[in-house]
C-alpha positions in Angstrom: 13.9 6.1 4.0 13.3 9.6 5.1 10.7 11.4 7.1 9.7 14.9 7.8 10.0 16.7 11.1 8.1 20.0 11.3 10.2 22.9 12.6 8.7 26.4 12.7 6.6 26.0 9.6 9.3 24.2 7.6 9.8 20.5 7.1 13.3 19.2 7.7 13.9 15.9 5.9 16.1 13.5 7.9 17.6 10.5 6.1 17.4 7.2 7.9 20.9 6.1 8.8 20.3 2.7 7.0 19.1 4.3 3.7 22.2 3.3 1.8 22.2 -0.3 3.1 18.8 -2.0 2.7 20.0 -5.3 4.1 21.2 -3.7 7.3 18.0 -1.7 7.5 15.9 -4.8 7.2 18.0 -6.5 9.9 17.9 -3.5 12.2 14.1 -2.9 12.0 13.2 -6.6 12.0 14.8 -7.3 15.3 12.1 -7.9 18.0 9.3 -7.2 15.5 7.0 -9.6 13.8 7.3 -7.6 10.5 9.3 -4.8 9.0 8.1 -1.5 10.4 10.3 1.6 10.7 9.8 3.4 13.9 8.2 6.5 12.3 5.5 4.4 10.5 2.3 3.8 12.4 0.3 0.7 11.3 -3.5 1.0 11.1 -6.0 -1.8 11.0 -8.0 -2.2 7.8 -11.7 -1.4 8.0 -14.4 -3.8 6.8 -15.0 -3.5 3.1 -18.7 -2.6 3.6 -18.0 0.3 6.0 -19.7 3.5 4.7 -17.4 6.3 3.8 -17.8 9.4 6.0 -19.0 12.6 4.3 -16.2 14.9 3.2 -13.6 12.1 3.2 -11.6 10.6 0.4 -11.3 6.8 0.5 -8.2 5.2 -0.8 -8.6 1.5 -1.6 -5.2 -0.2 -1.5 -4.6 -3.7 -2.8 -1.5 -5.5 -4.1 -0.1 -8.7 -5.5 -3.4 -10.1 -6.8 -1.5 -12.3 -9.3 -4.6 -12.8 -11.6 -6.7 -13.9 -8.6 -9.2 -11.1 -8.4 -12.4 -13.3 -8.5 -12.9 -13.4 -4.7 -11.9 -9.8 -3.8 -14.7 -7.8 -2.1 -13.9 -4.3 -3.1 -15.2 -1.4 -1.0 -16.4 1.8 -2.6 -13.5 4.1 -2.9 -12.5 7.3 -4.7 -9.0 6.2 -5.5 -7.7 2.6 -6.2 -4.0 1.9 -5.6 -2.8 -1.4 -6.8 0.8 -1.7 -5.7 2.2 -5.0 -6.8 2.0 -7.8 -9.4 -1.5 -8.0 -11.0 -0.6 -11.0 -13.2 1.0 -14.3 -12.5 3.1 -14.7 -15.6 2.6 -11.3 -17.5 0.5 -12.9 -20.3 -1.6 -10.7 -22.5 -4.7 -12.7 -21.4 -3.9 -11.9 -17.7 -3.6 -8.2 -18.5 -7.0 -8.3 -20.3 -8.6 -10.2 -17.5 -7.3 -7.6 -15.0 -8.4 -4.7 -17.3 -11.9 -6.3 -17.6 -12.0 -6.7 -13.8 -11.2 -3.0 -13.3 -13.8 -1.9 -15.9 -16.7 -3.4 -13.9 -15.6 -1.4 -10.8 -15.8 2.0 -12.4 
């Protein structure tokens, strides 16, 4: 884990003291928190899927771990789709095809 700190037009990257020990990092950051959240990360609430995109903005749509269960997902309009997790349950070719077909109707 690292984060940038601006300093006179330059960015200094500081390495989190727990970077080399993920177990210790999880324990440290999980204490007194309902979920893992490093102190330099600011959580934001998701917006409703049907919220219009403001002019001049780029909308990132982020989903993850759909595990072949895309049928009920209400996808907002977006410019960039990030799927960051498992999109199949078992990795079967039929699941990959189903996911590909699902993506095709959203472009």
